[in-house]
N, C-alpha and C positions, 0 to 999 in steps of 0.2 A: 311546825312548818317554818316559823321565823328562824329557828336555830338552823334548820337544814338549808334554807336559802342563804343565810349569812355564811355558813360553812363553805358552800360551793362558790359563792361570790368572792369570798376572800382568797380562795385558792386559784380560781381560773380567771375571774374578771378583774379583781383588784389585786392582782399578784404584785408583791413587793418589788420584784425584779423587772418583770415584763411590762407592768403598767406604770410604775413610778421610778424604776431604775434606782432603787435604794439598795445599799449593801453591795455595790458593784466592786469595791476593792477586794473584799474577801471572795466574792463570786468569781472574779477573774484569777486571783492568785492561788486559790486552793482547789481549783477545778481541773487540775492536770491529771489527777487520778481519782477513780471512783471511790476508793477506800477512804481517802482523806475527805472527799466531798461528803460521804455519808456521815463521817464523824462530826464534821463541822455543822452539817445540816441538822443532825440530831441535837447538838448543843444549842443551836439557834431555836429549834422547836421548844426545848425545855425552858430556855430563858424567856422567850416570848409568852409561853403558856403561864409562867409564874409572874412575870413582871406586869403584864397588861392588867390582870385582875387586881394585883396589889396597887398599881397606880390608879385604877378605877376607885378603889377604896379611899386612897389619899385624896383624889379629886372630889369625891362625893362628901367626905366627912371632914376635910381640912381646907382644901384649896378654893373651892367655889365660894362665891359671895353668899353669905348666910349659912355656909356649911358648918360653922362652929356653934350653931344654935343649940346643939345638944349639950354644950357646956353651960348654957344659960342664956336668957333673953338679951342680956347686955352684949353678947358677942354676935348678935344677928347681923350687924352691919359690917362685919369684918370681911375683907376680900384679900385672900392670900394667893390669888391666881398667878401673881408675878413670881412665885416660888416654884412654879410647875417644872421648869427645866431642871432646877437644882435637885428637887426631890425625886423626879423621875430618873435622872442619871444616877443618883445615889442608890436607888433601888436596883437599877440595872447593874451597876458596878458590883454590888453585893452578890447578886445572883451569879454573875460571871466569875467572880472569885471562887464561889462555891463549886461551880462547874469545873474550873481549872484544877482545884484541889482533888476533886473526884476523878477526873480523867488522868491526872498525873499519878494517882494512887493505883488505879485499876487497869490502866492501859498506857504504860510509858511510851510504847512505840507510836501510838496515835498522838500522844502529847508532843513527842519530838517531831513528828511529821507535820503537825499543824503549826508548830513554832510560835512566832509572835502573833499569828492571826487568832489564836484562841483568846488571849487576854484582850485583843483588839475588838472582840465582840462588844465590849463595854462602850466603845465609841462607834459601833456599827450603826449607821443611820437607819437601817431597817428596824432595829430593835427600838430605838427611840421613836421612829416613825409610827410603829404600832401603837404606842401609848398616846402619841399626839393625835393620831387618827381616831383612836377611841374617844379622846376628849372632844375633838371637834365635831364628831358625828353624834355626840351625846347618846352613847349606848346606855340603855335604860337600866339593865340589871347586871348583877355580878355574873350570872350564868352566861349571858350574851358576851360579856367582856372576856370570860374564860374561853368561850367558843371562838371569839375573834382572834385572841392571841394564839390559840392552838392551830386554827386553820391558816392564819397568816404564816406561822412557822412552817406548816406543811407546804404551803405555796413556795416559800423560799427554798425549802429542802428539795422539792421537785425540780425547781429551776437549776440549782447547782448540780443536782444529780444528772439531769438531762445533758447539760453542757459538758460535764465531766465524761460521760459515756461517749458523746460525740467527739470530744477532743482526743480520747484514746484511739478511736477509729481513724481520725484524721491523720494520725502519725504515719499510717500506711497508705495514705492517699497522695496523689500527685497535685499538691497545692502550688499555685504559682509563687515564686520566691518572694515577691513584694507583699504577699498576703499571709505568709506563714507567721504563726504565733498569734499575737493579739489581733491582727488584722482580720483574719478569717473568723476568729472568735467573736468579734464585734458584729460581723456580717451575719453570722448564725444567730446571735442573740437578737438582732433586729428582726430577722425572719421569724424566729420563735415568738417574739412579741407581737408581730402581725397575726400570727396564728392564734395566739391567746386572745386577741381582740375579738375574734369571731365568736368566742363564748359569751360575749355580752348580749348578743341577740337571743341566746337561749333563755335568758332570764327576763328580757324585756319584750320579746316577741308576743308572749301571751297577753301581756297588758295592752299592747297595741291592737291585737286582734279583738280583745274585749271592748276597747274603746270604739273600734270601727263598727263592731256589732251594735253597740249602744247607739251610735250615731245613725246607723241604718234603720234601727227600730224607732228612734225618736223623730227622725226627719219627716216620715209620712204623717205622724200625729200632729206635728207642728204645722205641716202644710194643710192638713185637713182642718185644723182649728182656724188657720188664717182664711181658708176658703169660706168656712161657716161665718166668720166675722165679716168678711167682705159681702157675703150674701145678705146678712142682717142689716149692714149699713145701707146697701142698695135698696132694700125693702123699706127701711125707715125714710130714706131720701125720697123714694117714689110716693110714699104716703104723704109726706110734707108738701110735695109738689101738687098732688091732687087736692089737698086741703086749700092750698093757695089759689088754685084755679076756681074751686067752688066758691 
């Protein structure tokens, strides 16, 4: 259940584009055609799926305070968290280089259409954001880190695929001249982000209902106990008054 909740939350609620607006450079530049959007989105999914669990291992066994205790008790006080950015980016750059080599080898047309934006995945803030969010949210297991990286990549993929499909249709629409190009794209992105915000209630509504039910059940019990306590106090007070009179 935890994996399923994290999966859907990373795609719809904590979407990299619509919730945090990360990776907007590639999102806007490579979303003119669906074919190029699919290629870049698949590359982002692969990079996030590989780098987030790798960086989780680095964080757990090297970077955190006391993570080097497996080398010996004398290393228990070492804190290498200041190296997080350097090691995370090194891991991401390695995976991006691997993706670039594979795409150039097996799909030269896609490689040429993506252009400079394929190697720029290494500095895509959505990729680094996935590892940093994993670290700040203290994801507990390697499986959850793998799930988070994969689902975050799918969320970014759906975002760029949706805007690419819309932009292909907009070419045949009568868009006002001042809004053509990036103007209407930003407006559509904002509207889509508002739509994705509505998914947040799907995951939190059940918790709110459970809390409301619990309050509704507990309130009468508390009121009853308060009533019994007040009746007991009044009886004790009446007994004390009677003793005083006697």
